[in-house]
C-alpha positions as CSV (number, residue, x, y, z in Angstrom):
1,M,96.7,241.4,91.9
2,K,93.6,243.8,92.8
3,V,95.5,245.5,96.4
4,L,93.2,247.9,98.0
5,L,94.6,250.3,100.3
6,V,92.6,251.0,103.6
7,T,93.7,254.5,105.0
8,Y,93.2,257.9,105.0
9,V,94.0,260.2,102.9
10,D,95.0,264.1,102.4
11,P,97.1,266.3,100.3
12,W,98.5,268.1,103.6
13,V,99.0,264.8,105.8
14,R,101.0,261.8,106.5
15,S,101.6,259.4,103.7
16,V,99.5,260.5,101.2
17,S,102.6,261.2,99.0
18,T,103.5,256.8,99.5
19,V,99.8,256.0,98.5
20,H,100.1,257.9,95.2
21,K,103.1,255.8,94.1
22,W,101.7,252.4,95.2
23,V,99.0,253.3,93.0
24,A,101.1,254.6,90.2
25,A,103.7,251.8,90.3
26,G,101.0,249.2,90.8
27,R,98.9,250.6,87.4
28,A,102.6,250.5,86.0
29,L,103.2,246.9,86.9
30,G,99.8,245.5,85.9
31,H,98.7,245.9,89.4
32,D,94.7,246.8,90.5
33,V,95.6,249.0,93.4
34,A,92.9,251.9,94.6
35,V,92.3,253.3,98.1
36,Y,89.0,252.7,99.9
37,G,86.5,255.4,99.4
38,E,84.7,257.4,97.4
39,P,86.6,259.9,94.8
40,K,88.3,263.0,96.3
41,A,88.2,266.0,93.8
42,D,91.5,267.3,95.5
43,L,93.5,264.2,94.9
44,P,92.8,263.4,91.6
45,N,95.4,261.1,90.3
46,L,94.4,258.4,92.9
47,K,91.8,255.9,92.2
48,F,89.1,255.1,94.9
49,T,86.8,252.0,95.1
50,T,84.0,251.2,97.1
51,D,84.6,247.8,95.3
52,L,85.2,244.6,97.4
53,T,85.0,242.0,94.6
54,G,87.7,240.1,94.0
55,V,90.4,241.7,96.7
56,D,93.5,240.0,97.2
57,I,94.9,241.9,99.5
58,A,93.6,244.5,101.7
59,L,96.3,246.5,103.2
60,F,95.4,248.8,106.3
61,V,97.8,251.9,106.6
62,I,97.5,253.0,110.0
63,Q,99.0,255.8,111.7
64,V,96.2,257.6,113.5
65,V,92.6,256.6,114.4
66,S,90.9,258.0,111.8
67,D,93.0,255.7,109.1
68,F,90.2,253.2,110.4
69,P,87.2,253.6,107.9
70,E,84.2,255.2,110.0
71,M,81.1,252.6,110.5
72,P,79.8,251.7,109.2
73,H,82.6,250.7,106.4
74,L,85.1,249.5,108.6
75,V,82.2,246.2,109.2
76,R,81.4,246.6,105.8
77,V,85.7,245.9,104.7
78,L,86.3,243.5,107.6
79,D,82.9,241.2,106.8
80,G,83.6,241.7,102.9
81,I,87.6,240.7,103.4
82,T,88.3,237.5,104.5
83,R,90.9,237.9,107.6
84,E,93.8,236.4,105.9
85,K,94.0,238.7,103.1
86,R,93.9,242.0,105.5
87,V,97.5,242.9,105.9
88,L,98.3,245.8,108.7
89,V,100.9,248.1,108.4
90,D,101.5,250.1,112.2
91,L,103.2,253.3,111.0
92,W,103.4,255.0,114.8
93,A,104.5,251.6,116.3
94,H,101.3,251.4,118.2
95,Y,101.7,247.7,118.3
96,N,104.1,247.5,121.0
97,D,104.7,248.2,124.6
98,T,104.5,251.8,125.4
99,V,108.3,253.3,124.9
100,R,109.1,256.9,125.9
101,L,111.9,259.1,124.2
102,E,113.1,262.4,125.3
103,H,109.2,263.8,124.8
104,D,108.7,261.5,122.6
105,F,106.1,258.2,122.8
106,N,104.0,255.7,120.3
107,H,100.5,255.6,122.6
108,L,99.0,259.1,122.5
109,E,96.3,259.3,125.0
110,K,96.6,262.8,125.4
111,L,95.6,263.0,121.6
112,D,93.8,260.4,120.8
113,N,92.2,259.4,123.9
114,H,93.4,256.0,123.1
115,Q,95.0,253.6,125.8
116,G,98.1,251.2,124.3
117,W,96.0,247.9,125.1
118,E,92.7,249.9,123.1
119,W,95.5,250.0,120.1
120,E,96.9,246.6,120.3
121,E,93.3,244.8,120.4
122,A,92.2,247.2,117.8
123,I,95.3,246.4,115.5
124,A,94.8,242.3,116.1
125,A,90.8,242.4,115.4
126,V,91.6,243.7,111.8
127,S,94.3,241.3,110.9
128,D,96.6,238.2,111.6
129,T,99.7,239.8,109.3
130,I,101.0,242.7,111.2
131,V,104.0,244.6,110.1
132,Q,106.0,247.5,110.7
133,P,108.2,250.2,108.5
134,T,111.6,248.9,110.2
135,L,114.2,245.8,109.5
136,N,113.7,245.1,113.3
137,P,110.7,245.0,115.1
138,L,110.9,244.7,118.9
139,R,107.7,241.8,118.7
140,P,108.6,238.4,116.7
141,N,105.4,238.1,116.1
142,V,105.7,241.2,113.6
143,G,106.6,241.3,110.6
144,S,109.3,243.9,108.7
145,F,107.7,245.6,106.0
146,L,108.9,249.5,105.0
147,F,105.9,250.5,103.2
148,H,107.6,253.5,102.0
149,G,110.1,253.6,99.0
150,F,112.3,255.3,96.5
151,A,111.0,255.5,93.3
152,P,113.5,255.9,90.7
153,E,110.8,257.3,87.4
154,A,110.1,260.2,89.8
155,V,113.7,261.9,90.4
156,V,113.7,265.4,89.7
157,N,117.3,265.6,88.0
158,P,118.1,261.8,87.1
159,Y,121.8,263.2,86.7
160,A,124.2,260.9,84.5
161,S,127.0,261.7,86.2
162,A,128.2,262.9,90.0
163,A,130.7,265.5,87.7
164,E,127.3,266.7,85.9
165,A,125.1,266.2,89.3
166,A,128.1,269.1,91.0
167,A,128.1,271.4,88.1
168,A,124.6,272.1,88.3
169,W,124.7,272.8,92.0
170,R,127.3,274.8,92.0
171,E,126.0,276.6,89.2
172,A,122.5,277.5,90.0
173,T,121.6,280.6,89.8
174,P,119.8,282.4,93.1
175,A,116.9,282.2,91.4
176,A,116.5,278.4,91.0
177,K,118.1,278.1,94.5
178,P,117.5,280.6,96.7
179,Y,118.1,278.7,100.1
180,G,121.0,277.3,101.5
181,V,119.3,274.7,103.5
182,V,115.2,273.3,103.2
183,Y,113.6,271.3,105.3
184,V,110.5,271.0,104.6
185,G,108.7,269.0,107.5
186,N,106.2,269.9,110.7
187,N,107.6,270.4,114.1
188,W,106.3,267.4,115.8
189,Q,109.2,266.1,117.8
190,R,111.9,267.2,116.2
191,W,112.8,270.4,118.1
192,E,115.8,269.2,120.4
193,Q,117.6,267.8,116.3
194,M,116.7,270.8,114.4
195,R,118.1,273.5,117.2
196,R,121.6,271.3,117.3
197,F,121.5,271.3,113.5
198,L,120.8,275.2,113.2
199,E,123.4,275.8,115.7
200,Q,126.0,274.0,113.8
201,Y,124.8,275.2,110.7
202,A,124.5,278.9,111.9
203,P,128.7,280.1,112.3
204,V,128.5,279.1,108.3
205,R,125.3,280.3,107.5
206,E,126.7,283.8,105.0
207,E,128.5,281.1,103.4
208,V,126.0,278.1,102.9
209,G,123.1,280.6,102.4
210,K,119.5,281.3,104.2
211,A,117.7,278.4,105.8
212,A,113.9,278.1,105.4
213,L,111.5,275.8,107.7
214,V,108.7,274.3,105.7
215,G,105.9,273.1,108.1
216,W,103.4,273.6,111.3
217,D,104.7,275.2,114.4
218,W,107.9,276.0,114.0
219,A,107.0,279.6,114.5
220,E,105.4,279.3,118.3
221,R,104.9,276.5,120.8
222,P,100.9,276.0,119.7
223,E,98.3,276.7,122.0
224,W,96.8,272.7,121.7
225,A,99.9,271.7,123.1
226,I,100.2,273.7,125.5
227,K,96.7,273.0,127.4
228,Q,97.0,269.2,127.2
229,G,100.5,269.6,128.6
230,I,102.5,268.1,125.2
231,A,106.1,268.2,125.3
232,G,108.5,267.9,122.1
233,I,106.8,270.9,120.0
234,D,108.9,273.7,121.3
235,T,111.1,276.0,119.6
236,D,112.5,279.0,120.0
237,P,111.5,282.3,118.2
238,A,114.6,284.4,119.5
239,M,116.9,282.2,118.2
240,L,115.4,281.6,114.8
241,A,115.5,285.4,114.2
242,R,118.8,285.4,115.5
243,F,119.8,282.9,112.5
244,G,117.5,284.4,109.9
245,I,115.6,281.3,109.2
246,E,113.0,281.8,107.4
247,L,109.6,279.9,108.5
248,R,106.4,279.1,106.0
249,Q,103.4,277.1,106.7
250,A,103.1,273.5,105.5
251,V,102.6,272.6,101.7
252,R,100.8,270.1,100.1
253,F,102.3,266.7,99.7
254,D,103.1,267.5,95.5
255,E,104.5,270.8,96.5
256,V,107.7,269.3,98.8
257,K,109.9,268.0,96.5
258,G,110.0,271.0,94.4
259,L,110.8,272.8,97.8
260,M,113.5,271.1,99.2
261,G,115.3,271.5,95.7
262,K,114.9,275.1,96.2
263,G,118.2,274.8,98.9
264,R,121.5,272.9,98.9
265,F,120.9,271.2,101.2
266,S,117.7,268.9,103.0
267,P,118.5,267.5,106.1
268,V,116.7,264.0,106.7
269,F,115.7,263.3,110.9
270,H,113.7,260.9,112.3
271,R,111.7,261.8,115.7
272,P,113.3,259.9,118.9
273,L,110.9,257.4,118.0
274,F,111.9,255.9,115.3
275,R,115.2,256.4,115.3
276,H,115.5,253.9,118.2
277,L,112.7,251.6,116.6
278,G,114.6,251.8,113.6
279,Y,111.4,253.1,111.2
280,A,111.2,254.3,107.6
281,T,109.0,257.4,106.7
282,I,108.4,259.1,103.3
283,R,111.2,261.6,104.0
284,T,113.9,258.5,104.6
285,F,113.6,258.0,100.8
286,E,111.7,261.2,99.2
287,T,114.8,263.4,99.7
288,F,116.3,261.7,97.5
289,E,114.2,261.9,94.6
290,A,114.5,266.1,95.7
291,D,117.0,268.0,93.6
292,T,118.7,268.7,96.4
293,L,121.9,267.7,98.5
294,P,120.6,264.9,101.6
295,M,122.0,265.4,104.7
296,L,121.4,262.4,107.3
297,M,121.0,263.2,110.4
298,L,120.8,259.6,111.7
299,P,122.7,257.0,113.2
300,R,125.4,255.5,111.0
301,D,124.4,251.7,111.3
302,Y,120.8,252.5,109.8
303,V,122.2,254.5,106.9
304,E,124.4,251.7,106.2
305,A,121.8,249.0,106.6
306,T,118.8,251.3,104.9
307,Y,120.6,253.3,102.2
308,G,123.9,251.4,101.8
309,A,127.7,251.9,102.6
310,G,127.4,254.7,99.8
311,A,125.3,256.9,101.9
312,L,127.4,257.2,105.0
313,A,129.1,260.0,103.1
314,L,126.5,261.8,103.5
315,V,126.2,261.6,107.4
316,P,128.1,265.1,108.9
317,G,129.0,263.5,112.2
318,D,129.2,266.4,115.0
319,D,130.3,269.2,112.9
320,V,127.4,270.4,110.6
321,G,128.9,273.4,109.3
322,A,132.3,271.9,108.6
323,F,130.5,268.8,106.2
324,M,128.5,272.1,104.4
325,K,131.5,273.4,103.7
326,D,133.7,270.7,102.2
327,A,130.5,269.8,100.0
328,L,130.5,273.1,98.6
329,R,134.3,273.3,97.9
330,R,134.5,269.9,96.6
331,P,130.8,268.6,95.4
332,E,131.6,265.9,93.4
333,P,132.3,263.1,96.1
334,Y,129.0,264.1,97.9
335,W,127.0,264.2,94.4
336,Q,128.6,260.6,93.9
337,A,127.7,259.8,96.7
338,V,123.6,260.4,96.3
339,L,124.0,259.0,93.1
340,D,125.3,255.6,94.5
341,T,122.7,255.9,97.0
342,R,120.4,256.4,94.5
343,A,121.0,253.2,92.6
344,H,120.6,251.0,96.0
345,L,117.7,252.4,96.7
346,A,116.0,251.7,93.4
347,R,117.5,248.3,94.1
348,H,116.3,247.6,97.6
349,H,113.7,250.0,97.9
350,S,111.7,250.6,94.7
351,F,107.9,250.0,95.0
352,A,108.0,246.8,92.5
353,Q,110.0,246.0,95.5
354,R,107.6,246.6,97.8
355,F,104.3,244.8,95.5
356,R,107.2,241.3,95.7
357,E,107.6,241.8,99.7
358,L,103.6,242.5,99.7
359,A,102.9,239.4,97.4
360,A,105.5,237.4,99.9
361,L,103.2,238.1,103.1
362,L,100.2,236.8,101.4
363,R,102.2,234.2,100.4
364,A,103.6,233.4,104.0
365,G,100.4,234.6,106.6
366,P,100.5,234.7,110.2
367,G,103.4,234.2,111.7
368,P,107.1,235.3,112.3
369,S,108.0,236.1,109.1
370,G,103.8,237.2,107.8
371,G,103.5,239.3,111.1
372,R,101.2,237.7,113.9
373,G,101.4,234.0,115.1
């Protein structure tokens, strides 16, 4: 199968890690997978092409406006690949009525200068098969396709048993794990969740170890957000200083798992919009590839549906501090939950499974199971 990924890739933002896994998994499975465009020197492991010959599926991966090719390249793709071979995965819920939760929203008029109806028309113009990374799309004419996935071969330390994992975790030296908690992600619509997490972590920070936040805009509210009146990118420098939180700048996609592994714990947050819609993100799966104990700060029904029942043991509930203390005292049951979850993800959310799902979308065509009717 020849698959063309149509999206913008950059080593610092959005879905570039998942795109790499699509290309690598496709190669291993005997598929020809490439990103549309000219080669990029800073992404040497990605295959790029502008050759549209023989493409079986053009998968448009859309989060922001710049993910669409610029003119005249967009026209060239649309003219060169027939409509029934195009699938559009709407990663930021643009193909929905306007949804606002807390300060979060799916139509970013102040940022991209496009109204909701413009997004809907643009998406519908590209493809009849529209999918979103949720098990339960709001619209009946939108299909379910999580896009992101879990790569078992990319697990940093694939422990053979929970006892082995717990021993390695417990005995890790300060040089190997200098942090109690590491969160890698930018401060976009996550502050309220992070604030509650840190307030519960603070009483046990001496026992657990210091925390680090890695990403943009944790140190202060950015000037562009102030000027445009965009909420949800808040922070509290005084509180972060009081709790001794280390702040680090954003890193390239290929440094993320290594940094998460520097901490004993790594929380998984979904922004309010994605929690409401049941969306999957890169971190939904990638955190389980890192050498860290994931803390699933997500609704229990979502966790069970996505990760399997074994992952419920990794949901701290309303007492983050108690969860951490118990894991430090008896880590083996928690690592058993991690290994069980990795096995579930390998069965249900591998990239081999994503290729099967993509092929099924192509066979099904437009309609409730395949996308837009």
